[in-house]
N, C-alpha and C positions, 0 to 999 in steps of 0.2 A: 141470639142478634140484634132484636127488638133494647134489650137489657144492656145490651154493650153500645150499641150508639146513641142510647139515652146517656151512660156515663161518660163516655166523647164529647159529647155535647156539652155538659155541665162543665168537665174539663175546659175544653172551646171556651168557655166563660175567663176563665181564669187562668187562661194562658201568657195575656201579657195588657197591665191593670194600668190606666193614668195614674200619676201621681197627685192628681187633685178631684176633688170632688165637680167633673164640669158635664155641665147639662148638652143635650144634644140640640142640634136644632137643622132642620131644613131637612130636608128627603123623609119624617116620618116613615112615610107610607111604604120605602125600599125596603125597613128594615127586615132581617130575615134571620131565622133560627141558625145559631152556634155552627151548624152541622153544614150547612149551605155558605159559610162566610167566610171561606176559598183559602184561607193561610194554612201554615202547617198545624196538622191533624198532632194531636199528642202522640207522643213516642216515637214521632217519627223526624230524621235528624237530616234535613237536606244538609248540612256543614256543621261541624264544630268551631269553624271560624279561625282556627287553627293554619288548614288548606285548603285554599280558594281558589278556583278554578273558575271564570264566569264569560261564556260566552254571548253577547246580545247582538239578537234578530234583530236591524229596527230601523225607525228613523228618526228624527233629529230629538224629537222627547225621552227616546231611549238613550242617547247617549247624556242628555240631562240628566236621566236617573244613574246613570252607572258612571259618571266625569272623576265623581271624585269616593269611589268603591273604593278603589287602589290605597287611595291617602288613610280614609275609615277605618278598613281592617287592618292595616297596618296598625294604626296608632291605639288599636283595639284589643292589638296582641296576637294579628296574625302572625303566622311564621313563614308563609310560600303565597303570595295573591299572582295572580296571572287576570287581566281582564281584558277583553276583544271584543270589537264591533266590529258586524259586517253590517254599513251603515248607505244608506241612499236616502238622499232626503228626499220627507216630506211619501217614504214609500208605503203603499197602501197592501193588504195583505192580498190583492189581488194580482200588484205585481210580483212580491214576492214570488208566489205562484207561479207565475209564469217566468218568472226565471230559472228557481228551480226545476220547472218542465225542459226547457230548453238548453237549461244550463249556460246560461247566459251571464257573464260579467258585470260590472257597472255599481258595483260594491266597495266605496271605501273602504278598505277591513285593516284596523289599527289594533296592536297589542302590546298591553303596557305588562312590563315583567320588572320584579327586582332590578335595576341597574341595567335596563334598557330599556329601549321602544322600537317595532316595527310598524312598519306603513305599507300596505301594498295597493296601490290602484285597479279597478277594473278586477277586482276580484269573483269570485264565486260563490255562491253561497257551502256548495260543496268541498271548496277548498278552505274556508272558515271552518266548517264543521269537524272536518279533519286535520287541521292547521295540531291541533291538542286532544288530550284527553278528558273533556271538559266537565267536571261537576258538577253547571248548571249551566243549562242553557236557555233563554232569555228572549220573550217575542211577544209582539203586542198591535194593534191597529193602527196605523197611522194618527196623529193627534185630529185631524178637522175630520175624521171620517169615525172616529173613537166610540160616538153616540149613536152611529147610524146602523142600527141593526141590519138592514138590506144590505149594507155593502161587505158582510163577512160573507155572505152565504156558505160554501161548505169548505171556502177556503185555509181555513183553521183546521178542519182534518188533514185537510191536503201538507199543508207546513206537518204537524205533528205528524202525517204519517214518513213525511221524506224524511224528517230529523231522526226518527227516532230506526229508521233503517241506515242512515247513514254516520251517526254518532258512532264513537270509535269507544268509547268508555262504558261497557255497558250498564253502570251504573247513574251513568246521570239525566241528571233530574230536569226535567222541565218546568216554568214556572212562567208565569204569565203577571206582564203589567200592567194597572189600568192605570190611564193617563188621567190630565188635571182640564181644569177648563181654563179659560182664557181668560184674562184681567177683565172688568167690566166695561173698561174704555177701549176697549181695543178696534183699529178701522180692519181685522183681517176679513175679507168680504161672508167667507164662510159662515161666522159667529150669524149673519141676520137667515143662517139654515136653522138655530138654535132660536129664535125671537131675540137674539140679540141679546140674551140675558145667562148671565154664569149660573146662578143655579139649576138653565134649564139645563145648560151644557152638561154640568157636571151631574144630574139626574140622569140624562140622557147616556150619558157613560156608564154610570151605574148600573141599568137597566140592559145594556145592551152587554155589558161583562158579564153579566147574572144570568143573561140567556144563552152567550156566544162563548164564553170561557168556564162559566163553574160548571155545569157540568160535564166537561172532560176531565177525568181522573187521571188520566197520563199528567193534570197540569198538580204536581206538588205543592204549587202554593200560588196563589193571587196576589201581587204588592199593589197594593193600595197606597201609591206616593200619589194619587189624585184628590186621595181623602185625607190624607195628612197633609197635602197643599192646604184645600181649602179649612183643615183645622187651623193652622197657621195664621192661614188668613184672615179669623175672628179677632186675631190680636193685632196682627201686623197692617192689615188692609192690603192692596193689589200695590205691594211693593216687593214683589218673589219674583217680578219676572225681569230681562231686561230689555226686552221688546214689544212689554204687552201680551205674551204667550212662551218665548223659549225662559226659562228659568235663569237669573242671575247665581251667581254664588252661594249666597246661602240660600236659594228655593233649592240647589242643587245639593247641599248640606243636609236640609231637609228629606230630599228624596233617596240622596243617597244614604242614610241611615235607617230609613224604612225598607230600603231594600235589604241593609245588613242584618235588621234585627229580623224582619221577615224568613231571611235562608237559615241563620242562629236563632230561631225562635228565645231568642232573652230580652228581655224587658231591661227598655234601655233606664240605667240608675243614674250613668253619666256621660259628657262627651268630652272627648280625650283631644280633641283639635282647637286650638285656640286660635287661628287663623287658615286659611285657605287662599288660593288665587289660581285659577286657567286661564288660559292663554288669553280668552278674549277680552282681559280684562287687564290695567295697567297698574295697578295697585290690590294686595292682599285684602281680603275682608276678617276683620278681626272678628270675633264670638264674645259676645259679651257675655257676664254668666246668665243674666235674663236671656240673649240670644238660646243660650244653651237647656237652660231650662223652660221657653218654648219649644223646642223643638223635640223634648224628652216627654211632654207634654200632649203634642200634636201626635206624632209618631207613635207612642204608647196606644191614645185613642184611637189611630187610625188601625192597629190592629188586632186590637179591641172588638171595636166595631166600624169594621172596613167598608160598609155602604151608606155611614152615617154619617154626616158632620157635627162632630164636637165643638162647641162654644169651650174653647180654654182660655178664651180673654177672660183677666180679672173680675 
């Protein structure tokens, strides 16, 4: 068994490689061995990318991560894509557990299907779980509390148990989303709890993820969206948000491709999207060839080393 684990660990190191020689910066003390990194194990397929049915149980950062997943998957050759979100603003793990324990509504449930869109207000978690035979069920801690270990308690266990008990597809896989730090110039009050420092917040999120999510073998993958965003910041700086903490369209492309690449286990070699537009932006965002190369490098580096920032700047 030890030999088998060593082989898996070596294979993980080469699962996804960045396109260039990129140096790691920051958080070097958080580097873990490959078998602790939390993305897809070798030989394990979450989805082949052809059919993708995803449910996110989330707050707004999960909305950002999944906002463009449908478009990305279709652009990359998916034949059927359904992306749904059970969303409540600022929803913490504690609130999720209170909702499921008492079968409370309060979630906005949206579902994007090829050719259609469904929206229900005041939905329960149980309704969302049983609306489709999901392939992937996504969860996370709220953005503000993601780096605060004491806010997780045993809520992750309770949420996992509820999802496993009530999902309708026995083969559905659970994934955890590791969110991103705020812009350095944010005026969000909670930022002071992280020393008003972006890297302190990022490192806290990494540490909480490693302590509270990675040990759960029920998670088929950790989506390192926070690291992909931090990698991209080494090139762009703090220009990937619309309000110093929620992602803009370029940031959503990076997070979306991070999720897509994690679920499919594919190294990114191309970005098929040329422009994107979501409802809260009046004009489309054009993706230049430089943007595409930055996205590829940022995402591939995050999947290779999900808990350490990689400098992708030239």
